[in-house]
C-alpha positions as CSV (number, residue, x, y, z in Angstrom):
1,X,62.0,-46.5,-23.8
2,X,58.7,-46.8,-25.2
3,X,55.5,-44.5,-25.5
4,X,54.2,-42.5,-23.0
5,X,50.9,-40.2,-22.4
6,X,50.3,-36.9,-20.8
7,X,46.7,-35.8,-20.1
8,X,45.8,-32.4,-18.9
9,X,42.3,-31.7,-17.3
10,X,41.7,-28.1,-17.5
11,X,38.9,-25.9,-16.1
12,X,37.3,-26.7,-19.6
13,X,38.5,-30.0,-21.3
14,X,40.6,-33.2,-21.4
15,X,43.4,-32.9,-23.8
16,X,45.7,-36.0,-24.4
17,X,49.1,-36.3,-26.1
18,X,51.0,-39.5,-26.6
19,X,54.6,-39.1,-27.2
20,X,57.8,-41.0,-27.8
21,X,59.5,-41.4,-24.3
22,X,63.1,-41.0,-25.9
23,X,62.3,-38.0,-28.2
24,X,59.3,-36.3,-27.1
25,X,57.7,-36.5,-30.7
26,X,53.8,-36.3,-30.4
27,X,52.3,-39.4,-31.7
28,X,48.7,-38.9,-31.3
29,X,46.4,-36.5,-29.6
30,X,42.9,-36.7,-28.0
31,X,40.4,-34.0,-26.9
32,X,37.0,-33.9,-25.3
33,X,35.1,-31.0,-23.5
34,X,34.1,-31.1,-19.7
35,X,30.6,-30.4,-18.7
36,X,29.9,-26.8,-18.3
37,X,30.7,-25.9,-14.6
38,X,31.5,-22.6,-12.6
39,X,32.3,-22.4,-9.4
40,X,31.6,-26.1,-8.4
41,X,32.0,-29.3,-10.5
42,X,31.4,-33.1,-10.8
43,X,34.6,-34.9,-10.9
44,X,32.7,-38.1,-12.5
45,X,32.5,-35.6,-15.4
46,X,36.4,-35.1,-15.7
47,X,36.4,-39.1,-16.0
48,X,34.0,-39.4,-18.4
49,X,35.7,-36.5,-20.5
50,X,38.9,-38.4,-20.2
51,X,37.4,-41.7,-21.5
52,X,35.9,-39.5,-24.3
53,X,39.3,-38.1,-25.1
54,X,41.2,-41.7,-24.9
55,X,38.5,-43.2,-27.3
56,X,39.6,-45.2,-30.4
57,X,42.6,-46.6,-29.2
58,X,44.5,-43.5,-28.4
59,X,46.5,-45.0,-25.6
60,X,47.1,-48.2,-27.2
61,X,50.9,-49.2,-26.5
62,X,51.3,-46.5,-23.6
63,X,53.3,-47.6,-21.0
64,X,53.4,-44.7,-18.5
65,X,50.9,-41.6,-18.0
66,X,51.2,-38.1,-16.4
67,X,48.4,-36.2,-14.9
68,X,48.1,-32.4,-15.2
69,X,44.9,-30.9,-13.8
70,X,43.3,-27.6,-13.2
71,X,44.9,-25.9,-9.9
72,X,43.2,-24.6,-6.8
73,X,40.3,-27.2,-6.9
74,X,39.3,-28.7,-3.4
75,X,37.8,-32.2,-3.2
76,X,36.5,-32.8,0.1
77,X,35.9,-36.8,1.0
78,X,34.8,-38.3,3.8
79,X,36.4,-41.2,5.7
80,X,35.3,-43.7,3.1
81,X,36.5,-41.7,0.2
82,X,33.2,-40.4,-0.9
83,X,32.6,-36.6,-1.8
84,X,30.7,-34.8,0.5
85,X,29.8,-32.2,-1.8
86,X,30.7,-31.1,-5.6
87,X,34.2,-30.2,-6.0
88,X,35.1,-26.3,-5.5
89,X,36.8,-25.1,-8.3
90,X,40.0,-22.5,-8.7
91,X,37.5,-19.6,-10.1
92,X,35.1,-19.7,-7.3
93,X,35.3,-16.3,-5.5
94,X,32.9,-16.9,-2.9
95,X,35.9,-17.4,-0.3
96,X,37.0,-13.8,-0.3
97,X,35.8,-13.1,3.2
98,X,37.1,-16.3,4.4
99,X,40.8,-15.5,2.7
100,X,41.0,-12.2,4.6
101,X,39.4,-13.8,7.9
102,X,42.0,-16.3,7.6
103,X,44.8,-14.0,6.9
104,X,43.8,-12.2,10.3
105,X,43.8,-15.5,12.1
106,X,47.3,-16.1,11.5
107,X,48.5,-12.7,12.4
108,X,48.6,-10.9,8.8
109,X,50.1,-11.3,5.4
110,X,53.7,-11.8,6.5
111,X,52.8,-14.7,8.9
112,X,51.5,-16.4,6.0
113,X,54.4,-15.8,3.8
114,X,56.7,-17.2,6.4
115,X,54.5,-20.1,7.4
116,X,53.5,-21.4,3.6
117,X,55.2,-18.8,0.9
118,X,51.4,-17.6,0.1
119,X,49.2,-15.3,1.4
120,X,45.2,-16.6,1.3
121,X,43.4,-15.7,-1.8
122,X,39.8,-17.0,-2.7
123,X,41.2,-19.5,-5.2
124,X,43.4,-21.3,-2.4
125,X,42.2,-24.5,-1.0
126,X,42.8,-23.2,2.4
127,X,40.3,-20.5,2.0
128,X,37.7,-23.0,0.7
129,X,38.1,-24.9,3.8
130,X,37.3,-21.8,5.7
131,X,34.4,-21.1,3.5
132,X,33.3,-24.5,3.8
133,X,33.4,-24.5,7.7
134,X,31.6,-21.2,7.9
135,X,29.0,-22.0,5.3
136,X,28.1,-25.6,5.4
137,X,29.1,-27.0,8.6
138,X,27.8,-30.5,8.1
139,X,30.0,-31.0,5.1
140,X,32.7,-29.5,6.7
141,X,32.2,-31.9,9.8
142,X,32.0,-35.1,7.7
143,X,35.1,-33.9,5.5
144,X,38.1,-36.5,6.3
145,X,40.4,-36.3,3.4
146,X,41.5,-33.6,0.9
147,X,42.6,-33.9,-2.5
148,X,43.1,-31.4,-5.6
149,X,41.9,-32.3,-9.0
150,X,45.2,-33.8,-10.3
151,X,45.4,-36.3,-7.0
152,X,42.0,-37.3,-7.4
153,X,42.5,-38.3,-11.1
154,X,45.5,-40.2,-10.2
155,X,44.1,-41.9,-7.2
156,X,40.9,-43.1,-9.6
157,X,43.5,-44.3,-12.5
158,X,45.3,-46.4,-9.5
159,X,41.9,-47.9,-8.5
160,X,41.5,-45.9,-5.3
161,X,44.2,-47.4,-3.3
162,X,44.6,-46.6,0.4
163,X,47.4,-44.6,-0.4
164,X,46.9,-40.9,-1.8
165,X,49.8,-38.9,-3.7
166,X,50.7,-35.6,-4.8
167,X,53.7,-33.8,-5.9
168,X,55.5,-30.6,-4.5
169,X,53.9,-28.5,-7.2
170,X,50.5,-29.1,-6.7
171,X,51.0,-29.2,-2.9
172,X,52.5,-25.6,-3.0
173,X,49.3,-24.4,-4.3
174,X,47.0,-25.3,-1.5
175,X,47.9,-22.8,1.1
176,X,48.9,-25.4,3.7
177,X,52.2,-26.9,2.3
178,X,55.4,-24.8,2.6
179,X,57.7,-25.1,-0.4
180,X,60.6,-23.7,1.6
181,X,60.4,-26.7,4.4
182,X,58.7,-29.3,2.0
183,X,56.1,-29.9,4.7
184,X,52.4,-30.0,5.1
185,X,51.2,-27.4,7.9
186,X,48.1,-29.9,9.2
187,X,47.6,-27.0,11.7
188,X,46.6,-24.7,9.3
189,X,44.2,-27.1,7.8
190,X,42.8,-27.4,11.3
191,X,42.8,-23.3,11.7
192,X,40.7,-23.3,8.4
193,X,38.4,-26.1,8.5
194,X,37.9,-26.4,12.1
195,X,39.6,-29.9,12.5
196,X,42.3,-32.0,11.0
197,X,42.0,-34.0,7.6
198,X,44.2,-36.5,5.7
199,X,46.6,-35.2,3.4
200,X,48.2,-37.2,0.3
201,X,51.9,-38.0,0.6
202,X,54.1,-35.8,-1.6
203,X,56.2,-37.9,-4.0
204,X,59.5,-36.6,-5.5
205,X,59.7,-35.3,-9.0
206,X,60.5,-38.6,-10.8
207,X,58.7,-41.0,-8.2
208,X,55.8,-42.7,-9.6
209,X,52.2,-42.6,-7.8
210,X,51.9,-46.5,-8.4
211,X,51.1,-49.0,-11.1
212,X,47.4,-49.9,-12.3
213,X,46.5,-53.7,-12.3
214,X,47.6,-53.9,-15.9
215,X,51.3,-52.8,-15.0
216,X,50.7,-49.3,-16.4
217,X,52.9,-46.7,-14.5
218,X,51.2,-43.5,-13.2
219,X,53.7,-40.8,-12.4
220,X,53.2,-38.2,-9.6
221,X,51.4,-35.6,-11.9
222,X,51.3,-32.0,-11.0
223,X,49.2,-28.8,-11.3
224,X,48.8,-27.1,-14.8
225,X,51.1,-24.2,-14.4
226,X,54.0,-26.7,-13.2
227,X,53.3,-28.9,-16.1
228,X,53.4,-26.1,-18.6
229,X,56.5,-24.8,-17.3
230,X,58.2,-28.5,-17.5
231,X,56.7,-28.9,-21.1
232,X,58.1,-25.6,-22.1
233,X,61.5,-26.5,-20.9
234,X,61.6,-23.6,-18.7
235,X,65.1,-23.1,-16.8
236,X,67.1,-20.8,-14.8
237,X,67.1,-17.5,-16.6
238,X,63.6,-17.8,-18.1
239,X,60.5,-16.4,-16.9
240,X,56.8,-17.0,-18.4
241,X,54.6,-14.2,-18.8
242,X,50.7,-15.5,-19.3
243,X,48.5,-13.0,-20.6
244,X,44.9,-13.7,-19.7
245,X,41.9,-11.5,-18.4
246,X,44.3,-11.2,-15.3
247,X,48.1,-11.9,-15.7
248,X,50.7,-13.9,-13.9
249,X,54.8,-14.2,-14.1
250,X,56.5,-16.9,-12.8
251,X,60.0,-17.9,-13.2
252,X,62.3,-21.2,-12.3
253,X,64.6,-20.5,-9.4
254,X,66.8,-22.5,-6.9
255,X,65.3,-21.4,-3.6
256,X,61.8,-20.6,-2.3
257,X,61.3,-17.0,-1.5
258,X,59.6,-15.7,1.5
259,X,58.1,-12.5,0.6
260,X,56.5,-10.7,3.5
261,X,54.2,-8.5,1.6
262,X,52.7,-11.7,0.1
263,X,53.3,-10.3,-3.5
264,X,55.5,-13.4,-4.5
265,X,53.5,-16.6,-4.3
266,X,56.2,-19.3,-3.6
267,X,55.1,-22.4,-5.6
268,X,57.6,-25.3,-6.5
269,X,57.9,-26.7,-9.9
270,X,58.0,-30.2,-11.1
271,X,61.5,-30.8,-11.0
272,X,62.7,-30.3,-7.5
273,X,63.3,-26.5,-8.0
274,X,60.7,-23.8,-7.0
275,X,58.6,-21.7,-9.1
276,X,57.9,-18.1,-7.7
277,X,54.9,-16.7,-9.2
278,X,53.6,-13.0,-9.3
279,X,50.1,-12.2,-10.1
280,X,48.4,-9.1,-11.5
281,X,44.4,-8.3,-11.7
282,X,44.8,-6.6,-15.1
283,X,45.9,-7.9,-18.5
284,X,43.8,-8.6,-21.3
285,X,40.8,-7.0,-19.7
286,X,42.5,-3.6,-20.0
287,X,42.6,-4.3,-23.7
288,X,39.2,-5.2,-24.3
289,X,38.0,-2.6,-22.3
290,X,39.8,0.0,-24.5
291,X,38.8,-1.8,-27.3
292,X,35.2,-1.5,-26.4
293,X,35.5,2.0,-25.7
294,X,36.9,2.7,-29.3
295,X,34.4,0.4,-31.0
296,X,36.6,-1.9,-32.1
297,X,38.4,-5.6,-31.2
298,X,41.4,-6.3,-30.2
299,X,43.2,-6.9,-33.8
300,X,41.8,-3.2,-34.6
301,X,43.0,-1.9,-31.5
302,X,46.7,-3.4,-31.9
303,X,46.8,-1.6,-35.5
304,X,45.5,1.5,-34.0
305,X,48.5,1.3,-31.3
306,X,51.1,0.8,-34.2
307,X,49.8,4.0,-35.7
308,X,51.2,6.0,-32.5
309,X,54.6,6.2,-31.2
310,X,56.6,5.4,-28.0
311,X,55.0,7.0,-24.9
312,X,51.6,7.5,-26.8
313,X,52.1,11.3,-27.0
314,X,52.3,11.6,-23.2
315,X,49.4,9.5,-22.1
316,X,50.0,7.0,-19.2
317,X,47.5,4.4,-18.6
318,X,47.8,2.7,-14.8
319,X,45.8,-0.4,-15.8
320,X,44.1,-1.0,-12.5
321,X,40.5,-1.8,-13.8
322,X,39.9,-4.3,-11.1
323,X,42.1,-3.0,-8.4
324,X,45.5,-4.5,-8.3
325,X,47.5,-7.2,-6.7
326,X,50.7,-6.1,-7.8
327,X,51.2,-3.3,-6.0
328,X,48.9,-4.4,-3.6
329,X,45.8,-1.9,-4.1
330,X,42.8,-4.2,-4.0
331,X,40.2,-1.3,-4.0
332,X,41.8,1.3,-6.3
333,X,40.9,1.9,-9.8
334,X,42.6,2.8,-13.0
335,X,44.1,6.1,-13.9
336,X,44.6,7.9,-17.3
337,X,46.9,10.9,-17.3
338,X,48.8,13.1,-20.0
339,X,45.8,14.0,-21.9
340,X,46.3,17.0,-24.1
341,X,44.5,18.4,-27.2
342,X,47.1,16.4,-29.7
343,X,46.9,13.4,-27.7
344,X,43.2,12.9,-27.9
345,X,43.1,10.3,-30.5
346,X,42.3,6.7,-30.8
347,X,45.7,5.6,-31.7
348,X,47.3,7.3,-28.6
349,X,44.8,5.9,-26.4
350,X,45.3,2.4,-27.9
351,X,49.0,2.6,-27.4
352,X,48.7,3.8,-23.8
353,X,46.5,0.8,-23.1
354,X,49.1,-1.5,-24.5
355,X,52.0,0.1,-22.7
356,X,50.2,0.2,-19.6
357,X,49.2,-3.3,-19.4
358,X,52.9,-4.5,-20.1
359,X,54.2,-1.9,-17.6
360,X,52.1,-3.6,-15.3
361,X,53.4,-6.8,-16.2
362,X,56.7,-5.5,-16.2
363,X,56.3,-4.3,-12.7
364,X,55.7,-8.0,-11.5
365,X,58.9,-9.0,-13.6
366,X,60.7,-6.2,-11.6
367,X,59.6,-7.9,-8.3
368,X,61.0,-11.2,-9.1
369,X,64.3,-9.3,-10.4
370,X,64.4,-7.4,-7.3
371,X,64.7,-10.9,-5.2
372,X,67.8,-11.7,-7.3
373,X,65.9,-13.8,-9.7
374,X,67.6,-13.5,-13.3
375,X,65.4,-12.9,-16.4
376,X,67.1,-13.1,-19.4
377,X,64.5,-14.5,-21.7
378,X,60.6,-14.2,-21.4
379,X,58.2,-16.7,-22.7
380,X,54.8,-14.8,-23.5
381,X,51.8,-17.4,-23.7
382,X,47.8,-16.4,-23.9
383,X,46.1,-15.5,-27.4
384,X,47.2,-11.7,-26.8
385,X,50.6,-13.0,-27.4
386,X,50.0,-13.1,-31.1
387,X,49.0,-9.3,-31.3
388,X,51.4,-7.2,-33.3
389,X,51.7,-4.6,-30.9
390,X,52.1,-6.9,-28.0
391,X,55.1,-8.3,-29.9
392,X,56.4,-4.8,-31.1
393,X,56.3,-3.3,-27.3
394,X,57.1,-6.3,-25.1
395,X,60.8,-6.8,-25.5
396,X,61.7,-3.3,-24.8
397,X,59.4,-2.7,-22.1
398,X,60.4,-6.3,-20.4
399,X,64.2,-5.5,-21.1
400,X,64.7,-9.0,-22.5
401,X,64.6,-11.5,-25.6
402,X,61.0,-12.4,-26.0
403,X,59.9,-15.8,-27.2
404,X,56.4,-16.5,-28.3
405,X,56.0,-20.3,-28.5
406,X,54.2,-22.2,-31.1
407,X,50.5,-23.1,-29.9
408,X,50.7,-26.6,-28.1
409,X,49.4,-28.4,-25.2
410,X,52.1,-27.3,-22.9
411,X,50.7,-28.7,-19.8
412,X,49.7,-32.2,-21.3
413,X,53.3,-32.2,-22.8
414,X,54.9,-31.4,-19.3
415,X,52.6,-34.4,-17.8
416,X,53.9,-36.7,-20.8
417,X,57.5,-35.5,-20.3
418,X,57.0,-36.2,-16.4
419,X,55.8,-40.0,-17.1
420,X,58.8,-40.4,-19.5
421,X,61.0,-39.4,-16.6
422,X,59.4,-41.8,-14.1
423,X,59.5,-44.4,-16.7
424,X,63.1,-44.1,-17.3
425,X,63.9,-44.1,-13.7
426,X,62.4,-47.6,-13.5
427,X,64.0,-49.0,-16.4
428,X,67.4,-47.5,-14.9
429,X,68.1,-45.3,-17.9
430,X,67.2,-41.8,-16.3
431,X,68.4,-40.2,-13.1
432,X,65.9,-39.3,-10.4
433,X,67.8,-35.9,-10.7
434,X,68.0,-35.2,-14.4
435,X,64.5,-35.4,-16.7
436,X,64.6,-36.5,-20.1
437,X,66.2,-34.0,-22.8
438,X,62.9,-33.5,-25.0
439,X,63.4,-31.0,-28.1
440,X,61.1,-28.2,-27.2
441,X,58.6,-26.7,-29.9
442,X,60.2,-23.6,-32.0
443,X,58.7,-20.2,-31.4
444,X,59.3,-16.8,-32.7
445,X,62.0,-14.8,-31.1
446,X,61.9,-11.0,-30.4
447,X,64.9,-9.0,-29.4
448,X,64.9,-5.4,-27.7
449,X,67.1,-4.2,-30.1
450,X,67.5,-0.4,-30.8
451,X,64.1,0.3,-29.2
452,X,65.6,-0.6,-25.7
453,X,65.9,2.9,-24.9
454,X,62.6,4.2,-25.9
455,X,60.9,1.4,-23.9
456,X,63.2,2.3,-20.8
457,X,61.7,5.7,-21.3
458,X,58.1,4.7,-21.3
459,X,59.1,2.7,-18.2
460,X,60.5,5.7,-16.5
461,X,57.3,7.7,-17.2
462,X,55.0,4.6,-16.1
463,X,56.9,4.8,-12.8
464,X,56.6,8.4,-12.3
465,X,53.1,8.6,-12.4
466,X,52.5,5.1,-10.6
467,X,54.5,6.9,-7.7
468,X,52.8,10.1,-7.8
469,X,49.2,8.6,-8.0
470,X,50.1,5.8,-5.3
471,X,52.9,7.0,-3.2
472,X,54.7,4.1,-1.8
473,X,52.7,1.3,-3.6
474,X,55.7,-1.2,-3.6
475,X,56.5,-0.2,0.1
476,X,53.3,-1.5,1.8
């Protein structure tokens, strides 16, 4: 079919991969950092970074481009398409009170889950709108159009046409689009902002956003999570566990899941299916905190943990250092139990930290399993997936095969694959229902094996301590 490119505009940089549209082979790559930003950012800096990443003829011969970008950003524009203020980014926590206010305004967590499949959090665009209305009323009054980062970039690449577009995946991360119904909820925009605002058209997965004046196809684009899942080739039966300071677990499913507790966030994916996500507030921050306590680093903590054995000599760590989202315990703290003289050694505390972190993520996996989502294979992402202790413990605790993919720009690859799909449909060689079959990168595979019973025993002990400490935590 030709050559395609995928660009991922993350919170810190722009990464571009240029691929053969038929095989997915990476031909060229580009990178450029973004200007430093925290809670707010200048989108023009994203365009400058894109230009730097594409310098030197990187995009020569490219026939189609897909765009992935950081999720949960909000760009408020006036009626002429001019930003009314800098972009509000996903890591902006100022909207926490606004999120709680909105939750109550609609009738609680269950009402939001039923309406759009997600409960307002500070990161979501809907909460940012309420924050804007409460704290910058003049900017809120001027706001006439709403876009997210990938939508704004696509709009710019197309020359700022009258029509603005998005895809199901990105739309589902706003808090005012329902993955279950496939429709915007403009009433929720009005509830948050105080008045209505124009929203982009939601495209089908293989539908192009348009063509540049030079004839370059621009595909629909999507959010980073959806693009990474598409790049990895995640399908039914697969789950992805992402190890950052906090954690996330998501899987591909055939239907949107309405969860009245709000534990599951019902996103859409980039293929027409669904991407239920469960978040935890605590993942690698548990390991870093324990490493600091023991005067070592993550590598040293891993070595210590492997000197201990399953069950950490009876120590159990509930890893709720920053409160927790799964289960919903926002104001709690971590708990260490089972201290005995013989267990009070660095290696056992290290082991308890790894087991506690992974058990917390297994709780998130079990939330999905409990709603009928099959989990036969788990992709483990993040730098901490390289730690030997994580690789040794995760398969038996997750109760599934674990794959640690080789490092790659998965979101950019997903964007490129989407571009190849749109290009193939345009050329009549691909179906709108079937994306191109690219071979996916190799990874290391770890099986539960004979240690599965030991992992199950640790899970049972962890669950007992969790229930004793926080009775009914998963029934709230």
